C-alpha positions as CSV (number, residue, x, y, z in Angstrom):
1,X,50.2,167.5,94.5
2,X,48.4,168.9,97.8
3,X,47.9,172.9,98.2
4,X,51.0,172.3,101.3
5,X,53.6,170.1,98.8
6,X,52.5,172.6,95.8
7,X,54.2,175.5,97.5
8,X,57.1,173.8,99.1
9,X,57.9,173.0,95.9
10,X,57.0,176.5,94.0
11,X,59.8,177.7,97.3
12,X,62.1,174.9,96.8
13,X,62.3,175.5,93.2
14,X,62.6,179.3,93.1
15,X,65.3,179.7,95.8
16,X,67.5,176.9,93.5
17,X,67.4,179.3,90.7
18,X,67.8,182.5,93.0
19,X,71.1,180.8,93.8
20,X,72.3,178.2,90.7
21,X,70.7,180.3,87.9
22,X,73.5,180.7,84.7
23,X,74.6,185.0,84.5
24,X,73.1,185.6,81.4
25,X,73.1,189.1,79.8
26,X,69.2,189.1,78.9
27,X,68.3,189.0,82.7
28,X,70.1,191.8,84.0
29,X,66.9,193.8,83.4
30,X,63.2,193.9,82.7
31,X,63.6,195.8,79.6
32,X,61.1,194.3,77.6
33,X,63.1,194.8,74.3
34,X,66.4,192.4,75.4
35,X,64.0,189.8,77.0
36,X,62.1,189.6,73.4
37,X,65.5,189.7,71.8
38,X,66.9,187.2,73.5
39,X,63.7,184.7,73.5
40,X,63.8,185.2,69.7
41,X,67.3,184.1,69.3
42,X,67.1,181.1,71.9
43,X,65.0,179.7,69.6
44,X,66.7,176.3,68.1
45,X,69.8,178.0,69.7
46,X,72.2,177.4,72.8
47,X,72.7,180.2,75.4
48,X,76.1,180.2,74.6
49,X,75.7,180.4,70.9
50,X,73.3,183.3,71.0
51,X,75.5,185.4,73.8
52,X,77.5,187.1,71.3
53,X,74.8,188.2,68.6
54,X,72.6,189.3,71.5
55,X,75.6,191.7,72.6
56,X,76.4,192.8,69.0
57,X,72.9,193.3,67.7
58,X,71.6,195.5,70.8
59,X,75.2,197.5,70.1
60,X,73.7,198.5,66.6
61,X,70.3,198.4,67.8
62,X,69.8,199.1,71.3
63,X,66.1,200.1,71.1
64,X,63.0,199.3,68.8
65,X,63.1,202.3,66.5
66,X,66.4,201.9,65.5
67,X,66.0,198.1,64.6
68,X,62.4,198.9,63.1
69,X,64.2,201.6,61.0
70,X,67.4,199.7,59.8
71,X,67.6,198.6,56.3
72,X,67.0,194.4,56.0
73,X,70.1,194.2,55.2
74,X,71.9,195.5,57.8
75,X,69.7,193.2,60.1
76,X,70.7,190.2,58.5
77,X,73.9,190.7,58.2
78,X,74.3,191.0,61.8
79,X,72.0,187.7,62.1
80,X,74.8,186.1,59.7
81,X,75.8,182.4,61.6
82,X,73.0,181.9,63.8
83,X,71.0,180.4,61.1
84,X,66.7,180.2,60.7
85,X,67.1,183.4,58.9
86,X,63.2,183.7,58.8
87,X,63.7,184.6,63.1
88,X,65.5,187.7,61.6
89,X,63.3,189.1,58.9
90,X,60.2,188.7,61.6
91,X,61.7,190.4,64.4
92,X,62.1,193.8,62.2
93,X,58.5,192.8,60.8
94,X,57.2,192.7,64.7
95,X,59.9,196.4,65.3
96,X,58.3,197.5,62.7
97,X,54.4,197.4,64.1
98,X,55.4,197.8,67.5
99,X,56.7,201.4,66.2
100,X,53.6,201.9,63.9
101,X,51.0,200.3,66.6
102,X,52.6,200.3,70.4
103,X,54.4,203.6,70.6
104,X,57.6,201.9,70.5
105,X,56.9,199.4,73.3
106,X,56.4,195.7,73.2
107,X,52.6,195.3,74.0
108,X,51.9,194.3,77.5
109,X,48.3,192.3,76.4
110,X,48.6,188.5,75.4
111,X,46.4,189.2,71.9
112,X,48.4,192.3,71.0
113,X,51.5,190.0,71.3
114,X,50.0,187.1,69.8
115,X,49.7,189.8,66.6
116,X,52.9,189.9,66.0
117,X,54.7,188.3,63.7
118,X,57.3,185.5,64.7
119,X,55.6,185.9,68.1
120,X,53.5,182.0,69.2
121,X,52.1,181.3,72.7
122,X,55.5,180.1,74.4
123,X,57.4,183.0,73.3
124,X,54.4,185.8,74.1
125,X,54.4,183.7,77.6
126,X,57.6,184.1,78.2
127,X,58.3,188.2,77.2
128,X,54.9,188.7,79.2
129,X,55.6,187.0,82.3
130,X,59.0,188.3,83.2
131,X,58.8,191.5,81.3
132,X,55.3,192.5,82.9
133,X,54.9,190.3,85.8
134,X,51.6,188.4,83.9
135,X,50.6,185.2,85.0
136,X,51.4,183.0,81.9
137,X,52.7,179.6,82.5
138,X,55.6,178.8,79.5
139,X,55.7,175.3,77.6
140,X,58.7,174.8,75.4
141,X,60.5,171.5,75.1
142,X,62.7,172.1,78.1
143,X,59.5,172.9,80.3
144,X,57.7,170.1,78.7
145,X,60.5,167.4,79.3
146,X,60.8,168.3,83.1
147,X,56.6,168.1,83.4
148,X,56.8,164.9,81.7
149,X,59.3,163.3,84.4
150,X,57.5,164.6,87.2
151,X,54.4,163.4,86.5
152,X,55.6,160.5,85.0
153,X,54.0,161.0,80.8
154,X,54.2,158.7,78.6
155,X,54.9,159.5,74.8
156,X,55.1,161.6,72.1
157,X,54.9,164.9,74.2
158,X,53.9,167.0,70.9
159,X,50.9,165.3,70.6
160,X,48.4,168.0,70.6
161,X,46.4,166.3,73.0
162,X,49.5,165.6,75.5
163,X,50.6,169.2,74.8
164,X,47.8,170.8,75.5
165,X,47.4,168.5,79.1
166,X,50.9,169.9,79.9
167,X,49.9,173.3,79.1
168,X,47.7,172.9,81.8
169,X,50.2,171.4,84.0
170,X,52.1,174.4,83.8
171,X,49.1,176.8,84.3
172,X,48.7,174.9,87.5
173,X,52.1,174.8,88.7
174,X,53.1,178.2,88.1
175,X,53.9,180.1,91.2
176,X,51.4,183.6,90.2
177,X,53.4,185.8,92.7
178,X,56.5,185.6,90.6
179,X,55.4,184.4,87.3
180,X,58.6,185.4,85.7
181,X,61.3,183.7,87.9
182,X,58.6,180.4,88.0
183,X,59.4,180.6,84.3
184,X,62.9,181.0,84.1
185,X,63.1,178.6,87.0
186,X,61.4,175.6,85.3
187,X,63.3,176.5,81.8
188,X,66.7,176.8,83.9
189,X,65.9,173.0,85.3
190,X,65.2,171.7,81.9
191,X,68.7,173.1,80.1
192,X,70.8,172.4,83.0
193,X,69.9,169.9,85.3
194,X,66.7,167.9,83.7
195,X,68.8,167.4,80.3
196,X,67.4,165.7,77.5
197,X,70.3,163.0,77.9
198,X,71.9,161.9,81.3
199,X,69.6,163.7,83.6
200,X,71.6,165.1,86.8
201,X,68.9,163.4,89.4
202,X,70.8,163.8,92.4
203,X,71.3,167.1,91.6
204,X,67.6,168.1,91.4
205,X,66.4,170.7,94.0
206,X,62.7,168.9,92.9
207,X,63.7,165.1,92.8
208,X,61.5,164.2,95.7
209,X,58.2,165.4,93.9
210,X,59.4,163.4,90.4
211,X,57.2,160.5,89.9
212,X,59.2,159.2,86.9
213,X,62.7,158.8,89.1
214,X,60.5,156.8,91.7
215,X,59.1,154.7,88.6
216,X,62.4,154.6,87.3
217,X,61.4,156.0,83.8
218,X,63.4,159.0,83.6
219,X,65.9,157.5,81.3
220,X,62.8,157.1,78.5
221,X,60.9,159.9,79.1
222,X,60.0,161.6,76.9
223,X,60.2,159.4,74.1
224,X,62.1,159.6,71.2
225,X,60.3,161.6,68.2
226,X,60.0,159.8,64.6
227,X,62.2,161.3,62.7
228,X,61.2,162.6,59.5
229,X,62.9,161.0,56.6
230,X,66.3,162.4,55.2
231,X,66.4,164.2,52.1
232,X,69.7,163.8,50.3
233,X,70.0,166.8,47.7
234,X,73.3,167.5,45.7
235,X,73.9,171.2,44.7
236,X,76.7,172.6,42.9
237,X,78.3,176.4,43.3
238,X,80.7,178.5,41.3
239,X,82.9,180.6,42.5
240,X,84.6,183.2,39.9
241,X,87.9,184.9,41.6
242,X,90.1,187.5,39.8
243,X,93.5,188.8,39.8
244,X,92.9,190.8,42.7
245,X,91.2,188.3,44.9
246,X,88.0,189.6,44.5
247,X,84.6,187.6,43.7
248,X,81.1,187.9,43.1
249,X,77.9,186.9,44.5
250,X,74.4,187.5,43.6
251,X,71.5,189.5,45.4
252,X,69.0,187.4,47.5
253,X,66.0,186.5,45.1
254,X,63.0,189.1,45.7
255,X,60.4,186.9,45.3
256,X,60.6,183.0,45.6
257,X,61.2,182.0,42.1
258,X,58.5,179.7,39.9
259,X,61.0,176.8,39.5
260,X,60.8,174.5,42.4
261,X,64.7,173.6,42.0
262,X,65.5,177.5,42.4
263,X,62.8,177.5,45.4
264,X,64.6,174.8,47.1
265,X,68.3,176.7,46.4
266,X,66.8,180.1,47.2
267,X,65.5,178.1,50.4
268,X,68.5,176.2,51.2
269,X,70.6,179.6,50.8
270,X,68.6,181.5,53.7
271,X,67.4,184.1,50.6
272,X,70.5,185.9,51.0
273,X,73.6,186.7,49.1
274,X,75.3,183.8,47.4
275,X,77.4,182.3,44.7
276,X,75.6,181.2,41.6
277,X,74.1,177.5,42.6
278,X,72.1,174.8,41.3
279,X,70.3,171.9,42.0
280,X,72.0,168.8,40.4
281,X,70.6,166.2,38.3
282,X,72.9,164.4,36.8
283,X,76.1,165.9,35.5
284,X,77.6,168.9,38.0
285,X,79.9,171.0,35.9
286,X,78.4,171.0,32.9
287,X,74.7,172.0,34.1
288,X,76.2,174.5,36.6
289,X,78.1,175.9,33.7
290,X,75.3,176.0,31.2
291,X,72.8,177.5,34.0
292,X,75.8,180.3,34.8
293,X,76.0,180.7,30.8
294,X,72.4,181.1,30.1
295,X,70.9,182.4,32.6
296,X,73.5,185.0,33.5
297,X,76.1,185.5,31.0
298,X,73.6,186.1,28.1
299,X,74.7,183.2,26.4
300,X,78.5,184.6,26.6
301,X,81.1,181.4,27.3
302,X,82.6,181.1,30.8
303,X,86.3,182.6,30.6
304,X,88.2,180.1,32.0
305,X,88.1,176.4,33.4
306,X,85.7,175.2,36.1
307,X,88.1,173.9,39.2
308,X,86.7,170.9,40.9
309,X,87.3,172.0,44.7
310,X,86.7,169.7,47.8
311,X,83.4,168.8,48.4
312,X,80.9,170.4,51.4
313,X,79.1,168.6,53.7
314,X,76.0,170.1,55.6
315,X,72.8,169.5,57.2
316,X,69.2,172.1,57.5
317,X,66.5,169.9,59.5
318,X,65.8,166.9,57.6
319,X,67.9,167.5,55.0
320,X,71.7,166.4,54.1
321,X,72.6,168.4,51.4
322,X,76.2,167.8,49.7
323,X,77.7,170.9,47.7
324,X,80.0,170.6,45.0
325,X,81.6,173.9,45.0
326,X,83.7,175.1,41.3
327,X,86.3,177.8,41.5
328,X,87.2,179.2,37.8
329,X,90.0,182.0,38.0
330,X,89.4,185.3,35.2
331,X,90.9,188.2,34.6
332,X,87.9,190.3,35.0
333,X,84.8,189.1,36.9
334,X,81.8,189.0,34.7
335,X,78.9,191.6,35.5
336,X,75.5,190.5,36.6
337,X,72.6,192.6,37.3
338,X,72.3,193.2,41.0
339,X,75.9,191.4,41.7
340,X,78.3,192.4,44.7
341,X,81.8,192.3,44.2
342,X,83.6,191.6,47.0
343,X,87.1,190.5,48.2
344,X,87.0,186.3,48.1
345,X,89.0,186.4,51.4
346,X,86.1,188.7,53.1
347,X,82.9,188.5,52.2
348,X,81.4,190.1,55.8
349,X,80.0,193.3,54.1
350,X,76.6,191.5,52.9
351,X,74.3,188.6,54.8
352,X,75.7,185.3,54.0
353,X,74.4,181.6,55.0
354,X,76.7,179.2,56.5
355,X,76.5,177.3,53.3
356,X,77.6,179.9,51.1
357,X,80.8,180.6,53.8
358,X,81.6,177.1,53.7
359,X,81.9,177.3,49.6
360,X,84.2,180.4,50.2
361,X,86.5,178.7,52.5
362,X,86.4,175.9,49.8
363,X,87.5,178.2,47.2
364,X,90.2,179.6,49.5
365,X,91.9,176.6,50.0
């Protein structure tokens, strides 16, 4: 763009954003803590899904100090259901570093922000530009798609050389007078108008600048990424249920198991509280019973008959999981080291994954 058209482009997009931006709770002020929290929650998560988690999180942890000093289990319990639990763990690790090294304030310098757990180039640029007005242009999936269509850039956008070029383009277009609003406007355009499928080109405020639209290429940009082959995994889980309606959950592993299959199971259960669960090789019921009796009950027999329940389907990135749940009704729950006894109908006292939640629903049904 010429300098004149660039100014017109910036003025048009910022004017559109000022008038049509969504009302989102993290846009109400420039508090770096709240902006940081929202950016972490919005990774791999839609805004509508993140909002109730964001508001509930702030009720419990209104400032960095509260988050840093909270028990990790409390943090994970409030995150439960949002997925990608490493985000929550890194969020708390970063909060502890901020409290220890930065007097409880999110650092305003790029190098210091990037040194925090869970903070990459995009997240640092977003937080620092919005909270502190730093002249840093963001580049995420939404912004990259907008830039690729504007410039009629084909190919796989995540290729390193192309991503670097897109970052240079984002830097060039950045309105340095209002970098925070500019970055939010670009992200908002990608999230609400220049969407992956069925982009609303007629409603786009900057469609006259779009080379992809002029050439009729919007529908083919960006090029679809080659998906990793789906990995099929079969798990089996056992739900103990006593006469009072209670069950037992096993504690999260303190260290990653050495066995590859056990490590896989721990990862799929997000290293949270869970029912006894194994990866199945051939005979789910026999292998599950053997595991529970050998590893958890010190060789004692399970005092009841395993009842097969309706299978559970679950997907995590490129993994397709079939989980075969079993229930065993017992007069008294066995005692297992580091377990927790909870009502089967309400496991909310501890953090659990969506997969464990599905198993509990199958057992209740």
